[in-house]
N, C-alpha and C positions, 0 to 999 in steps of 0.2 A: 409334159410340164411335169417338174421336179414338184414333191410335196412341198417343198419351201416357197417355191413359185407361186403355188396354188394359195397357200396362207397369206403370201405378201399380196398376191391379187385381191384377195378377201379384204385385207387390211386398207387398200386402196379404194374398194368400192364402198366400203364403210364410211372412209374420209370423204368420200364425194357428199354423204349424208349428213353427217355430222362434222361440221366446220370447226376448226381451232382448237379441237380435243385430240390431237394426234397423240399425246402421252397416253390418254385414257383409252383410246381404242388399242393401242398396244398392248396394255396392260390387261385388257379384257379377253385379247387373243392369246396372252401368256397364261391366263387362267383357264382358256380352253385349251390348250396345248397340255397344261399340267393338270387337267382334269381336277380342277378344284372350283369352288364356290366363290364369289366376290362380294363384298359389300361396297356399295358406290354411296359416298356421303358429298352432298353440297347443299347449298341454298336454293331455294325452289328457282324453277326456270333455267336449270343449266344444262339441260339435255340429258338427263339420267335416263329417263324413260325412252326417249328418241334413240339413245346408244344401243340400248337393249333391243328395241325394234328393229334396228337398222343390222344389227347381228342375225336376228332370227330371219329377217327377210332375205337375207343372203345365204341362207342356210337351207338344205332340203332336210327341216325339222319341223316339229310343232312346238309352236310357243304359246304358253298360258301365262295370262297376267290374272294376278290375285291382288285385289285391293284390301289391303289389311285395314281392319276397322275394330274399335274395342268390342263390339258384339259378336266378332267371329268365334265359330266354333271349329274344334277341330276336323270334325267330318267335312265342313264346308270346305277344306283343303284335300283332304286325303279322300273323302268318299267314304260310302257306307254301305252296309248290307240292307238290301231292300226287298220287300215281298214282291215277286211278280208270280204271274199267271201264266204257266206253259203248257198249252194242250190241254186246259181245263183242269190243270193242277198247280196248286201253289207252291212256288219255290222261292227260297231265300237265295239271292246273287248278290253279288259285291259288284256296286256301282262305283269305278272309279272317279276321283277327284281330280280338280285341275292340278294337282302336282303330278300326274301321271302324264307329263309331257317331255319335252326335250330341253327347251329353253325356258327357264321360269322365272318370270319378272314378279317378285315380292315387292309390291310397291309400299312405300312406309312401313317396312317390317316392324318397326318399334311402336306402333299403334295395336299389334296384337296381344292379347293377353296370354298368361305365361302358358295355359295348356295347349295355345296354338303353336306357339315358339317350341314346345317340347315336341309336338308332332313334326314339326318341320326339321328340328334337330335330327330326329331318328332317319329322316329321310335324306338330309344331307351326308350325314356320317355312315348310316349302315346301308345306305341305297336300297331302302326296302320300307313298307309301310305295315303296321300291324293293326289289323281291325279285327275283333272279337276273336282273337287269340291265332289268327292266320296271318302269315306275313305273305305280302305281296311286291315282288322286285321291281324296281324300278327299270328304265329303260336304259341301254348302253349308254346312249349319248345323253347326260343328264347332268345339267350346269344350273345352279341357283344363282340369280343376280338380283341381290336384295338394295332397295334404296331406302336411305334415311334423311331426313333434315335436321340438322345438328342445332338448329335455333329454336325451333317449335316444338317446346316441351310439354305442353298443355294436354293431357288426355293420352301420354305415351308411356310406355312400359320399356324402359332401358334395357337392351339386351344383356342378360347374365355373361360373364365372363366364359362360362363353359361354351356358351354359343357362338359369342364372339370368336373363340379360338378354332372352332369349326370352319370359319371362312379362310380360304387360303390368302387372300390379299384383301386389304381396305382401300379402295381406290378415291382419291379425293378430287373432285372436280371445281375448277377456278374459272373466273370469268374470262369470257374471250377476249382477243386482243382488238382494238376498234377496227382494225382493216379486215380481222376475220368476221366480226360482228356485222359489218357492211356487207359481207358476202352472204351472212345468212338471212338478212333480209331480201336480198335478191335471190337466193334459194327458196324462200318460202313463197315469194311471188310467182316464181315458175311454178311450183307445185301446185297453186291455188289455180293459175291458169289450166295446167294439165288437168287438174281434178274437173272443171268445167268442159273440157274440150274432148277430144276423143281418147279412147280407151289407152292408157300407156303400155308400151311394150311389157312383157313378163321379165323380171329380173332373173338373170342366171343364177340357180342356186348350187351350191357347192355340197356335193354327196356326203353323206355321214362317214362313208368308207375313206374319204380324202383326209378327215379329222384323226380317224383311227391309224391312218398311215403316218400320218405326222406325228401322232404322240408315239408310236414306235421307233421311229428315228430320235425323237427326243429323248426315250429311255435309252438309247445306244450311246448318248454323246458321254465322253469319257469325263471322269471327276478324278483328279490327283490325290494322292494322299495329304499333300501339302495344303490342297483346296479344303478336305474334309477337315483338317486340322482349324483352318482359318473359319469355317462355318462354326464349329464346336466353339472356338474362340469367341466368336461373336455372341454367341447364345449364351455361353458362362459368363460374358460379361455383363449382360443383362441381370444375371442372378447375384454376382460379386461385384457390383459396380465400384464400391469403395477401393477393391485392389487396384483398380485403374485410374480413379479421379475421385477427389473428395465431394465434387458437385455432383457427380453422378451417383455417387452413395448416398446423397441428400434427396436427389430426384426420383431414383427408381424404388418403388416400394415392392413390387413384385415383378420378376422377370419373365421371359417367354419360357413355354414349356417345351418339352421334347418335339411336339408336333410342329411348333415353331422352327425348330432346324431341319424337319423334314420336309416342311413347306419353303423352306429357303433354298433347300437343294433342289427341289423339283422347278422352282421358279427360275432357279440359275441356269439348270440345265436347258429348259425352254428359251429363255433370252439368248445363251450362246448359239443353240440351234438356229434361232431366228436371225441372229446377225451372221450366219453362214459359217459358224465354226463348229467342229466336232469335239472341242473339249472346252471345259470351264474354267475362264481365267479370273483373277480377284475382280476385275473390273466389272464382269458379269454378276458376281455377288453383290458387290457395291452397288451396282443400278437397281437392285430389286430390294435391298434391305428395308427401305422405306415402307412401301406398300405391304411386304410381308410381317413386317414385325409391329409399324405403328400400334394396331390394335390389340397386340398380344402383351403389351406393357402395362403395369399399373403403376400411375405416377403418385408420388407422395404429395402431402398437403404442402409442403416446402415447395414442389415443383409448381403446384397451382397458384400458391401465393407469390412466387417469382415471375409467373405468366410464362412458363416455360412448356412448349409442346413436346408431344412425343418425337416429332420430327426433328426438333433440334436437341432433344436428347441422342437420338439415334446419330446426329451429324457429331455430336461430341464424342460419341462411342467409337464411330468409324475413325477419327482422329486418334483416338488412343490404343486401339487394338492393332498390332502389329500386321504389315500385310506381307503374305509369304514371297520370299526371293523368287 
């Protein structure tokens, strides 16, 4: 079985556990292939946590769930140096925290205070944790999937722009279709029966080496000079929006950073590879613009007053930036 077939089989397996969220599952897999972290946002009860658990259950990987609360301390997630007695002698050893896993579910990340968010930021960007002046590297397979609720703001600490920019993509979950929701009810009933019956068969787990092999193939996907120019044109259009459209000039306060362009390139290559292509087309870029850039734009007060969302701004942007021939 090829690396792509393996990932497609993983997608199919997760889809059997998370119904009605095929686009979300595909975006999560794109983040896994592009070796980036994801921010999942939705109203309560739309399967954010279930999606992450389903991914982890199908990987030969260690999952850590961290429930973020206002009283959380950095050491609660990173670990700390503790005094241990070894052979009658006292020694100070580092005790790793829950961040030292493979798939990290950061539940309700916007409830964590600034110090905890700063500790998480180092792990996400530098792939290491520094405790008492000593750096501890993360595992090779390390992906943070953070969740947040957009409407419940009491007792929350909105993520600063610098940390938002560290997320490869911001994935939005919506309500499932009625037919899918009916299937959800039936699936949960079956799971309840299985929980009270015989022990379920072990789920086949995908080895980490298969993920790394897929990433190598993604890195080999060809990107032409015209696609490079298209990527940069899209990023520059967020920084100089008035040159493209008067409304865009009013709506965008701060555009995407160079990290946004890098992320767009990585996810576009992953999207092309997953579609079975060995080169990136404009359609691949356009397909991932929204999740990659929606959280990197700072909208103006005019946009808020007009009720314009980041996705609507990006829709207008895609209409105005010329597509390479």
